DRENDO-1510 file (C-alpha; in Angstrom, 1 decimal, always signed):
<recs>
REC; n; res; u; v; w
REC; 1; MET; +96.8; -100.7; -15.0 .
REC; 2; LYS; +99.2; -103.8; -15.3 .
REC; 3; TYR; +100.6; -104.7; -18.7 .
REC; 4; LYS; +101.7; -108.4; -19.6 .
REC; 5; ASP; +103.5; -107.1; -22.4 .
REC; 6; LYS; +106.6; -105.2; -21.2 .
REC; 7; LYS; +107.2; -103.3; -24.5 .
REC; 8; ARG; +103.5; -102.0; -24.2 .
REC; 9; ARG; +104.1; -100.9; -20.6 .
REC; 10; LYS; +107.4; -99.2; -21.6 .
REC; 11; ARG; +105.7; -97.4; -24.6 .
REC; 12; LYS; +102.7; -96.2; -22.6 .
REC; 13; SER; +105.1; -94.1; -20.0 .
REC; 14; PHE; +107.4; -92.4; -22.5 .
REC; 15; LEU; +107.8; -88.7; -23.0 .
REC; 16; PRO; +109.5; -87.8; -26.1 .
REC; 17; ILE; +113.0; -85.8; -26.1 .
REC; 18; ARG; +112.3; -82.6; -28.1 .
REC; 19; HIS; +115.2; -81.1; -29.9 .
REC; 20; ASP; +113.7; -78.5; -31.7 .
REC; 21; LYS; +110.4; -77.2; -33.6 .
REC; 22; TYR; +110.1; -76.5; -37.3 .
REC; 23; SER; +107.4; -74.9; -39.6 .
REC; 24; LEU; +105.4; -77.2; -41.8 .
REC; 25; TYR; +107.1; -75.7; -45.0 .
REC; 26; GLU; +110.6; -76.3; -43.5 .
REC; 27; ILE; +109.9; -80.2; -43.2 .
REC; 28; LEU; +107.3; -80.7; -46.0 .
REC; 29; ARG; +109.7; -79.6; -48.6 .
REC; 30; GLN; +112.3; -82.1; -47.5 .
REC; 31; VAL; +109.9; -85.1; -47.6 .
REC; 32; ARG; +111.2; -87.7; -50.3 .
REC; 33; PHE; +109.3; -89.7; -52.7 .
REC; 34; LEU; +111.9; -92.1; -53.9 .
REC; 35; PRO; +111.9; -95.4; -55.8 .
REC; 36; LYS; +113.0; -98.3; -53.5 .
REC; 37; LYS; +116.1; -99.2; -55.3 .
REC; 38; LEU; +117.9; -95.6; -55.7 .
REC; 39; LYS; +121.2; -95.0; -54.1 .
REC; 40; PHE; +123.1; -91.7; -53.7 .
REC; 41; MET; +125.5; -90.2; -51.4 .
REC; 42; GLY; +125.7; -86.5; -51.0 .
REC; 43; LYS; +127.2; -84.1; -48.4 .
REC; 44; ASN; +124.1; -83.9; -46.2 .
REC; 45; LYS; +122.2; -86.8; -47.4 .
REC; 46; VAL; +122.3; -90.4; -47.7 .
REC; 47; LEU; +119.5; -92.1; -49.8 .
REC; 48; CYS; +119.4; -96.0; -49.5 .
REC; 49; GLY; +115.9; -97.4; -50.9 .
REC; 50; LYS; +113.3; -96.6; -48.4 .
REC; 51; ASP; +115.7; -94.7; -46.0 .
REC; 52; CYS; +116.4; -91.0; -47.0 .
REC; 53; LYS; +118.1; -89.4; -44.3 .
REC; 54; VAL; +118.7; -85.7; -44.1 .
REC; 55; ASN; +120.8; -83.9; -41.5 .
REC; 56; PHE; +118.9; -81.7; -39.1 .
REC; 57; ASP; +121.3; -79.8; -36.7 .
REC; 58; GLY; +123.5; -83.0; -36.4 .
REC; 59; HIS; +120.7; -85.6; -36.4 .
REC; 60; MET; +119.9; -87.8; -39.5 .
REC; 61; VAL; +116.3; -88.1; -39.9 .
REC; 62; ASN; +114.5; -90.4; -42.4 .
REC; 63; MET; +112.4; -88.0; -44.7 .
REC; 64; ALA; +111.0; -90.9; -46.7 .
REC; 65; SER; +108.8; -92.5; -44.2 .
REC; 66; ASP; +105.0; -93.2; -44.9 .
REC; 67; ARG; +104.0; -91.1; -42.0 .
REC; 68; LEU; +105.7; -88.1; -43.5 .
REC; 69; LYS; +104.4; -88.8; -46.9 .
REC; 70; LEU; +100.8; -88.9; -45.4 .
REC; 71; PHE; +101.3; -85.6; -43.5 .
REC; 72; PHE; +102.9; -84.2; -47.0 .
REC; 73; ASN; +99.2; -84.8; -48.5 .
REC; 74; ASN; +97.1; -84.1; -45.6 .
REC; 75; HIS; +98.1; -82.7; -42.2 .
REC; 76; THR; +94.3; -82.2; -41.0 .
REC; 77; CYS; +92.5; -84.7; -38.8 .
REC; 78; ILE; +89.7; -86.4; -40.8 .
REC; 79; MET; +87.2; -86.4; -37.8 .
REC; 80; CYS; +87.6; -83.3; -36.0 .
REC; 81; GLY; +89.4; -81.2; -38.6 .
REC; 82; ILE; +92.2; -79.9; -36.4 .
REC; 83; GLU; +95.1; -78.8; -38.5 .
REC; 84; GLY; +98.8; -79.8; -37.8 .
REC; 85; SER; +100.7; -76.5; -37.4 .
REC; 86; PHE; +104.3; -77.5; -36.7 .
REC; 87; PHE; +106.8; -80.3; -36.6 .
REC; 88; ALA; +108.9; -81.2; -33.5 .
REC; 89; LEU; +112.2; -83.1; -34.0 .
REC; 90; GLU; +111.9; -85.7; -31.2 .
REC; 91; SER; +113.4; -89.0; -30.0 .
REC; 92; ASN; +111.8; -91.6; -27.8 .
REC; 93; ASN; +115.1; -92.0; -26.0 .
REC; 94; GLU; +118.7; -91.1; -26.2 .
REC; 95; SER; +119.8; -94.2; -27.7 .
REC; 96; GLU; +117.2; -94.2; -30.8 .
REC; 97; GLY; +117.4; -91.7; -33.7 .
REC; 98; TYR; +115.4; -88.6; -34.0 .
REC; 99; HIS; +112.2; -88.3; -36.1 .
REC; 100; PHE; +109.6; -85.7; -36.9 .
REC; 101; ASN; +106.1; -85.5; -35.1 .
REC; 102; LEU; +103.3; -83.4; -36.4 .
REC; 103; TYR; +101.5; -81.4; -33.8 .
REC; 104; ALA; +98.2; -79.2; -33.9 .
REC; 105; LEU; +97.3; -76.5; -31.4 .
REC; 106; ASP; +93.9; -76.6; -29.8 .
REC; 107; SER; +91.9; -73.6; -29.0 .
REC; 108; LEU; +93.7; -73.3; -25.6 .
REC; 109; GLY; +97.0; -73.6; -27.1 .
REC; 110; ASN; +97.7; -77.2; -26.1 .
REC; 111; GLU; +99.7; -79.3; -28.4 .
REC; 112; ILE; +98.0; -82.3; -30.0 .
REC; 113; LEU; +100.0; -85.1; -31.5 .
REC; 114; MET; +98.9; -86.1; -35.1 .
REC; 115; THR; +99.0; -89.7; -36.1 .
REC; 116; LYS; +98.8; -92.1; -38.9 .
REC; 117; ASP; +95.8; -94.1; -38.7 .
REC; 118; HIS; +94.8; -97.3; -40.8 .
REC; 119; ILE; +91.5; -96.6; -42.5 .
REC; 120; ILE; +90.9; -100.5; -42.6 .
REC; 121; PRO; +92.7; -101.4; -39.2 .
REC; 122; LYS; +95.3; -104.1; -39.4 .
REC; 123; SER; +93.1; -106.2; -36.9 .
REC; 124; HIS; +90.3; -106.2; -39.8 .
REC; 125; GLY; +93.1; -107.3; -42.4 .
REC; 126; GLY; +94.1; -103.7; -43.4 .
REC; 127; LYS; +97.7; -103.2; -44.9 .
REC; 128; ASN; +100.6; -101.1; -44.1 .
REC; 129; ARG; +100.1; -98.9; -47.4 .
REC; 130; ILE; +100.0; -95.2; -48.1 .
REC; 131; ASP; +96.4; -95.7; -49.6 .
REC; 132; ASN; +95.3; -97.4; -46.3 .
REC; 133; TYR; +96.4; -94.2; -44.1 .
REC; 134; GLN; +94.5; -91.3; -43.0 .
REC; 135; THR; +95.5; -88.3; -40.7 .
REC; 136; MET; +94.0; -88.1; -37.2 .
REC; 137; CYS; +94.8; -86.3; -34.1 .
REC; 138; THR; +95.5; -88.7; -31.0 .
REC; 139; LYS; +92.2; -87.6; -29.5 .
REC; 140; CYS; +90.0; -88.9; -32.4 .
REC; 141; ASN; +92.3; -91.8; -33.0 .
REC; 142; SER; +91.8; -93.2; -29.5 .
REC; 143; LEU; +88.0; -92.8; -29.9 .
REC; 144; LYS; +88.0; -94.6; -33.3 .
REC; 145; GLY; +90.2; -97.6; -31.8 .
REC; 146; ASP; +90.3; -100.5; -34.3 .
REC; 147; GLN; +86.7; -99.6; -35.8 .
REC; 148; ILE; +86.3; -98.7; -39.5 .
REC; 149; ILE; +84.9; -95.0; -39.7 .
REC; 150; ASN; +81.6; -96.4; -41.4 .
REC; 151; ASP; +81.1; -98.4; -38.2 .
REC; 152; ILE; +81.5; -95.6; -35.7 .
</recs>
């Protein structure tokens, strides 16, 4: 399949670089719900508005992302019901920072990436807001595409 957009082609072929695995509790207890203008400097933390970075084994990770806030509230796919069971500290490439991805395990023990899906897709005017996000596994998210669930 040929892509006109180089970024899309590049994104399609990457495999994340995994540093380590963590339990749901280890990560979810670190999720930050902060006012946007808060600033604080501490030994292991740097909090600057939306960014709230915490040191995990020498890697500073943003723990205030909307994706982590969503997973804090719900780590189960709203379509098939598969439940996220662990987080992996991963990077898309060595020059980028690390982030946490939530994974579920299917009945065969295969890892399934959990995603942040827009309830009302951006292509239908949906906003990038926490109240327009829902948790879905990659399989269900790809089946849903840019449809609104009532349309499926």
